[in-house]
BAMAR-451211 format. One record per atom (N, C-alpha, C): residue number from 1; residue in one letter; atom name; x, y, z. Coordinates in steps of 0.05 Angstrom, whole numbers, always signed. Example, Ala and Ser with C-alpha at 12.3 -4.5 7.8 and 13.67 -1.06 7.14 Angstrom:
<recs>
REC fido seba torvex     xx     yy     zz
REC    1    A      N   +264   -114   +156
REC    1    A     CA   +246    -90   +156
REC    1    A      C   +264    -66   +156
REC    2    S      N   +257    -45   +142
REC    2    S     CA   +273    -21   +143
REC    2    S      C   +258     +1   +157
</recs>
This chain:
<recs>
REC fido seba torvex     xx     yy     zz
REC    1    M      N   +113   +209    +73
REC    1    M     CA    +90   +194    +67
REC    1    M      C    +96   +164    +69
REC    2    A      N   +120   +156    +58
REC    2    A     CA   +128   +128    +59
REC    2    A      C   +130   +118    +88
REC    3    A      N   +140   +135   +105
REC    3    A     CA   +144   +128   +134
REC    3    A      C   +116   +123   +146
REC    4    I      N    +97   +140   +141
REC    4    I     CA    +70   +137   +152
REC    4    I      C    +57   +112   +142
REC    5    V      N    +58   +108   +116
REC    5    V     CA    +45    +84   +104
REC    5    V      C    +57    +59   +115
REC    6    T      N    +84    +58   +116
REC    6    T     CA    +97    +34   +127
REC    6    T      C    +89    +30   +156
REC    7    G      N    +90    +51   +172
REC    7    G     CA    +82    +50   +200
REC    7    G      C    +53    +40   +204
REC    8    Q      N    +35    +50   +187
REC    8    Q     CA     +7    +42   +189
REC    8    Q      C     +3    +12   +181
REC    9    L      N    +18     +3   +161
REC    9    L     CA    +17    -25   +153
REC    9    L      C    +26    -43   +177
REC   10    I      N    +48    -35   +189
REC   10    I     CA    +58    -50   +211
REC   10    I      C    +39    -49   +235
REC   11    R      N    +28    -26   +241
REC   11    R     CA     +9    -24   +263
REC   11    R      C    -16    -40   +258
REC   12    G      N    -26    -40   +234
REC   12    G     CA    -51    -53   +227
REC   12    G      C    -48    -83   +223
REC   13    L      N    -26    -91   +210
REC   13    L     CA    -23   -120   +202
REC   13    L      C     -3   -134   +220
REC   14    G      N    +15   -119   +232
REC   14    G     CA    +37   -131   +247
REC   14    G      C    +61   -134   +229
REC   15    A      N    +85   -130   +241
REC   15    A     CA   +110   -131   +225
REC   15    A      C   +114   -159   +213
REC   16    D      N   +101   -179   +224
REC   16    D     CA   +103   -206   +213
REC   16    D      C    +85   -211   +189
REC   17    H      N    +71   -191   +180
REC   17    H     CA    +53   -194   +157
REC   17    H      C    +59   -173   +135
REC   18    V      N    +82   -160   +136
REC   18    V     CA    +90   -140   +116
REC   18    V      C   +114   -151   +101
REC   19    C      N   +113   -152    +75
REC   19    C     CA   +135   -163    +59
REC   19    C      C   +145   -142    +39
REC   20    W      N   +171   -143    +34
REC   20    W     CA   +184   -125    +15
REC   20    W      C   +182   -135    -13
REC   21    G      N   +177   -117    -32
REC   21    G     CA   +177   -125    -60
REC   21    G      C   +181   -100    -78
REC   22    T      N   +190   -104   -102
REC   22    T     CA   +193    -81   -120
REC   22    T      C   +182    -89   -148
REC   23    D      N   +181    -69   -165
REC   23    D     CA   +173    -73   -193
REC   23    D      C   +198    -73   -210
REC   24    A      N   +220    -83   -199
REC   24    A     CA   +247    -81   -211
REC   24    A      C   +248    -93   -239
REC   25    I      N   +231   -111   -246
REC   25    I     CA   +232   -123   -273
REC   25    I      C   +227   -101   -294
REC   26    W      N   +213    -79   -286
REC   26    W     CA   +207    -58   -305
REC   26    W      C   +226    -34   -302
REC   27    T      N   +238    -31   -279
REC   27    T     CA   +253     -6   -274
REC   27    T      C   +283    -10   -271
REC   28    G      N   +293    -34   -273
REC   28    G     CA   +322    -38   -269
REC   28    G      C   +328    -44   -240
REC   29    S      N   +353    -41   -233
REC   29    S     CA   +362    -48   -206
REC   29    S      C   +346    -33   -184
REC   30    P      N   +335    -48   -165
REC   30    P     CA   +320    -35   -143
REC   30    P      C   +337    -28   -119
REC   31    Q      N   +363    -28   -122
REC   31    Q     CA   +381    -24    -99
REC   31    Q      C   +375     +2    -85
REC   32    W      N   +369    +23   -100
REC   32    W     CA   +364    +49    -88
REC   32    W      C   +338    +47    -71
REC   33    Q      N   +319    +31    -79
REC   33    Q     CA   +294    +28    -64
REC   33    Q      C   +299    +13    -38
REC   34    T      N   +316     -8    -41
REC   34    T     CA   +323    -24    -17
REC   34    T      C   +338     -6     +3
REC   35    E      N   +357     +9     -7
REC   35    E     CA   +373    +26    +11
REC   35    E      C   +354    +47    +24
REC   36    A      N   +335    +57     +9
REC   36    A     CA   +317    +77    +20
REC   36    A      C   +301    +66    +43
REC   37    L      N   +290    +41    +40
REC   37    L     CA   +275    +29    +62
REC   37    L      C   +293    +22    +85
REC   38    R      N   +318    +13    +80
REC   38    R     CA   +336     +6   +101
REC   38    R      C   +342    +31   +118
REC   39    C      N   +343    +55   +106
REC   39    C     CA   +348    +79   +121
REC   39    C      C   +323    +93   +132
REC   40    L      N   +300    +84   +123
REC   40    L     CA   +275    +97   +131
REC   40    L      C   +270    +94   +161
REC   41    E      N   +262   +116   +173
REC   41    E     CA   +253   +116   +201
REC   41    E      C   +229   +135   +202
REC   42    I      N   +211   +129   +220
REC   42    I     CA   +188   +146   +224
REC   42    I      C   +196   +168   +244
REC   43    P      N   +195   +193   +235
REC   43    P     CA   +203   +215   +253
REC   43    P      C   +187   +214   +279
REC   44    E      N   +199   +222   +301
REC   44    E     CA   +187   +221   +327
REC   44    E      C   +160   +236   +328
REC   45    I      N   +159   +258   +315
REC   45    I     CA   +135   +274   +315
REC   45    I      C   +112   +259   +302
REC   46    L      N   +118   +244   +281
REC   46    L     CA    +97   +228   +268
REC   46    L      C    +90   +203   +284
REC   47    Q      N   +110   +192   +298
REC   47    Q     CA   +104   +169   +316
REC   47    Q      C    +83   +178   +337
REC   48    K      N    +88   +201   +349
REC   48    K     CA    +69   +211   +370
REC   48    K      C    +42   +218   +358
REC   49    K      N    +42   +232   +335
REC   49    K     CA    +17   +242   +323
REC   49    K      C     -1   +219   +315
REC   50    Y      N    +11   +197   +303
REC   50    Y     CA     -5   +176   +292
REC   50    Y      C     -3   +150   +308
REC   51    G      N    +11   +150   +330
REC   51    G     CA    +13   +126   +347
REC   51    G      C    +29   +104   +333
REC   52    L      N    +50   +111   +319
REC   52    L     CA    +66    +91   +305
REC   52    L      C    +91    +84   +320
REC   53    Q      N   +101    +60   +316
REC   53    Q     CA   +125    +50   +328
REC   53    Q      C   +149    +56   +310
REC   54    P      N   +173    +60   +321
REC   54    P     CA   +197    +64   +304
REC   54    P      C   +203    +39   +289
REC   55    L      N   +215    +42   +265
REC   55    L     CA   +221    +19   +248
REC   55    L      C   +248     +6   +257
REC   56    G      N   +265    +21   +269
REC   56    G     CA   +290    +10   +279
REC   56    G      C   +312     +9   +259
REC   57    L      N   +333     -5   +267
REC   57    L     CA   +357     -7   +250
REC   57    L      C   +352    -23   +225
REC   58    A      N   +370    -19   +205
REC   58    A     CA   +368    -34   +180
REC   58    A      C   +370    -64   +184
REC   59    D      N   +385    -73   +204
REC   59    D     CA   +387   -101   +210
REC   59    D      C   +372   -109   +236
REC   60    G      N   +353    -92   +243
REC   60    G     CA   +337    -97   +267
REC   60    G      C   +314   -116   +260
REC   61    P      N   +299   -125   +280
REC   61    P     CA   +278   -145   +276
REC   61    P      C   +256   -137   +257
REC   62    V      N   +247   -112   +257
REC   62    V     CA   +225   -104   +240
REC   62    V      C   +233   -104   +211
REC   63    K      N   +256    -92   +204
REC   63    K     CA   +264    -91   +176
REC   63    K      C   +274   -118   +166
REC   64    M      N   +286   -134   +183
REC   64    M     CA   +294   -161   +175
REC   64    M      C   +270   -178   +168
REC   65    A      N   +249   -174   +184
REC   65    A     CA   +224   -189   +178
REC   65    A      C   +212   -180   +151
REC   66    I      N   +211   -154   +147
REC   66    I     CA   +200   -143   +122
REC   66    I      C   +217   -152    +98
REC   67    F      N   +243   -151   +101
REC   67    F     CA   +261   -157    +78
REC   67    F      C   +264   -186    +72
REC   68    G      N   +255   -204    +88
REC   68    G     CA   +258   -232    +80
REC   68    G      C   +248   -253    +99
REC   69    E      N   +250   -248   +125
REC   69    E     CA   +242   -269   +144
REC   69    E      C   +212   -276   +141
REC   70    N      N   +195   -256   +135
REC   70    N     CA   +167   -263   +132
REC   70    N      C   +163   -280   +107
REC   71    N      N   +177   -275    +86
REC   71    N     CA   +175   -291    +62
REC   71    N      C   +185   -320    +66
REC   72    T      N   +206   -322    +82
REC   72    T     CA   +216   -350    +87
REC   72    T      C   +194   -366   +101
REC   73    R      N   +179   -354   +118
REC   73    R     CA   +157   -368   +132
REC   73    R      C   +134   -374   +112
REC   74    L      N   +127   -354    +95
REC   74    L     CA   +105   -357    +76
REC   74    L      C   +110   -379    +56
REC   75    Y      N   +136   -381    +48
REC   75    Y     CA   +143   -401    +27
REC   75    Y      C   +156   -426    +38
REC   76    N      N   +153   -429    +65
REC   76    N     CA   +164   -453    +78
REC   76    N      C   +193   -458    +71
REC   77    F      N   +209   -437    +71
REC   77    F     CA   +237   -438    +65
REC   77    F      C   +252   -446    +90
REC   78    T      N   +265   -468    +91
REC   78    T     CA   +277   -479   +115
REC   78    T      C   +304   -466   +120
REC   79    A      N   +313   -469   +145
REC   79    A     CA   +340   -459   +153
REC   79    A      C   +361   -474   +137
REC   80    Q      N   +357   -499   +130
REC   80    Q     CA   +376   -514   +114
REC   80    Q      C   +378   -503    +86
REC   81    Q      N   +355   -496    +74
REC   81    Q     CA   +355   -484    +48
REC   81    Q      C   +369   -457    +49
REC   82    R      N   +364   -441    +70
REC   82    R     CA   +375   -415    +72
REC   82    R      C   +406   -417    +75
REC   83    S      N   +415   -436    +90
REC   83    S     CA   +444   -438    +94
REC   83    S      C   +458   -446    +68
REC   84    G      N   +443   -460    +50
REC   84    G     CA   +454   -467    +24
REC   84    G      C   +460   -443     +6
REC   85    L      N   +448   -420    +13
REC   85    L     CA   +453   -397     -4
REC   85    L      C   +480   -383     +2
REC   86    T      N   +493   -391    +24
REC   86    T     CA   +518   -378    +31
REC   86    T      C   +541   -386    +13
REC   87    D      N   +538   -409     -1
REC   87    D     CA   +560   -418    -18
REC   87    D      C   +549   -426    -46
REC   88    D      N   +527   -414    -55
REC   88    D     CA   +517   -420    -82
REC   88    D      C   +532   -403   -102
REC   89    G      N   +525   -406   -127
REC   89    G     CA   +539   -391   -149
REC   89    G      C   +537   -361   -146
REC   90    I      N   +515   -351   -138
REC   90    I     CA   +512   -322   -136
REC   90    I      C   +530   -312   -113
REC   91    A      N   +531   -327    -91
REC   91    A     CA   +547   -319    -68
REC   91    A      C   +577   -319    -76
REC   92    S      N   +585   -338    -92
REC   92    S     CA   +613   -339   -100
REC   92    S      C   +620   -314   -117
REC   93    Y      N   +602   -306   -135
REC   93    Y     CA   +607   -282   -151
REC   93    Y      C   +607   -257   -133
REC   94    K      N   +590   -256   -113
REC   94    K     CA   +589   -233    -95
REC   94    K      C   +616   -232    -80
REC   95    N      N   +626   -254    -71
REC   95    N     CA   +652   -255    -57
REC   95    N      C   +675   -246    -75
REC   96    L      N   +674   -255   -100
REC   96    L     CA   +694   -247   -120
REC   96    L      C   +693   -217   -125
REC   97    Y      N   +669   -207   -128
REC   97    Y     CA   +664   -178   -132
REC   97    Y      C   +676   -162   -109
REC   98    G      N   +669   -171    -84
REC   98    G     CA   +679   -157    -61
REC   98    G      C   +709   -158    -58
REC   99    K      N   +721   -181    -66
REC   99    K     CA   +750   -186    -63
REC   99    K      C   +766   -166    -80
REC  100    H      N   +755   -158   -102
REC  100    H     CA   +769   -140   -120
REC  100    H      C   +762   -110   -115
REC  101    G      N   +749   -105    -93
REC  101    G     CA   +744    -78    -84
REC  101    G      C   +723    -63    -99
REC  102    A      N   +706    -76   -114
REC  102    A     CA   +685    -62   -129
REC  102    A      C   +663    -54   -110
REC  103    E      N   +653    -30   -115
REC  103    E     CA   +631    -19   -100
REC  103    E      C   +607    -17   -118
REC  104    R      N   +583    -21   -107
REC  104    R     CA   +560    -18   -123
REC  104    R      C   +555    +12   -128
REC  105    T      N   +541    +19   -149
REC  105    T     CA   +538    +46   -157
REC  105    T      C   +509    +56   -154
REC  106    N      N   +490    +38   -152
REC  106    N     CA   +461    +45   -151
REC  106    N      C   +452    +57   -177
REC  107    L      N   +467    +54   -198
REC  107    L     CA   +459    +65   -224
REC  107    L      C   +437    +48   -236
REC  108    A      N   +419    +60   -251
REC  108    A     CA   +399    +45   -266
REC  108    A      C   +410    +45   -295
REC  109    Y      N   +410    +22   -307
REC  109    Y     CA   +421    +19   -334
REC  109    Y      C   +398    +17   -355
REC  110    G      N   +403    +27   -379
REC  110    G     CA   +383    +25   -400
REC  110    G      C   +389    +47   -421
REC  111    Y      N   +371    +51   -438
REC  111    Y     CA   +374    +70   -459
REC  111    Y      C   +368    +98   -449
REC  112    A      N   +383   +118   -459
REC  112    A     CA   +378   +146   -452
REC  112    A      C   +376   +161   -478
REC  113    L      N   +355   +177   -480
REC  113    L     CA   +351   +193   -504
REC  113    L      C   +364   +220   -501
REC  114    K      N   +376   +229   -522
REC  114    K     CA   +390   +254   -521
REC  114    K      C   +377   +273   -542
REC  115    D      N   +372   +298   -533
REC  115    D     CA   +361   +317   -552
REC  115    D      C   +382   +322   -575
REC  116    V      N   +372   +324   -599
REC  116    V     CA   +390   +329   -621
REC  116    V      C   +387   +356   -632
</recs>
């Protein structure tokens, strides 16, 4: 269903008008949702049946547009501002995290109730 809806949005609005977002403020880390969309492809049978185009690779033009390039245009985010993100505080922590071999877990953190 997600593949069809995504394909219909792209067909109707154009890939340059679809933006990624989550309700992560309520549900915790959205990494699993991001990974799911990065891996999502419209099966060939559905492409033919509904006249949809393939979504392509995770770092291909369609998904890169959806994941951020469209928002950079909407918010007038310049290439200079974007390049500033490569060495900001968050990037330095990401590099430190990667340097020590830590892998993300895609776990959601919070309280868990246990039957007593």
